C-alpha positions, 0 to 999 in steps of 0.5 A, a space after each residue: 895352252 901348254 902355259 909356255 909364253 908365245 915367241 916374239 917375231 924375233 925368236 921365230 926369225 931367229 930360229 928359221 935362220 938357225 934352222 937353215 944355216 948348215 952348220 948351226 943345224 948340225 950343231 943341234 944336231 949334234 946336241 940332241 944326238 949327245 943328250 941321248 947318248 947318256 946313260 942311267 947314271 949320267 942322268 941320276 948325277 944330273 938330277 943329283 946336280 940339279 936338286 936344289 933348283 927343283 926344291 926351290 920351288 914350291 907349288 900354288 895353294 888353290 881353294 875351290 868352293 866349286 866342285 862340278 865336274 
């Protein structure tokens, strides 16, 4: 698994309804196009603005005595 929670049936249904609606489908496509149109400066600005979120998380410490491959 990739660590993400599975979608509920309700979430799956909502996604299918969004995909079938031409206006919603175009809105998602436009958002994807806009996200890919950014420059390196835009990306650096985004990262700088969100550093507090990344810095707030701490890695988990795990200890093991099982070193088998």
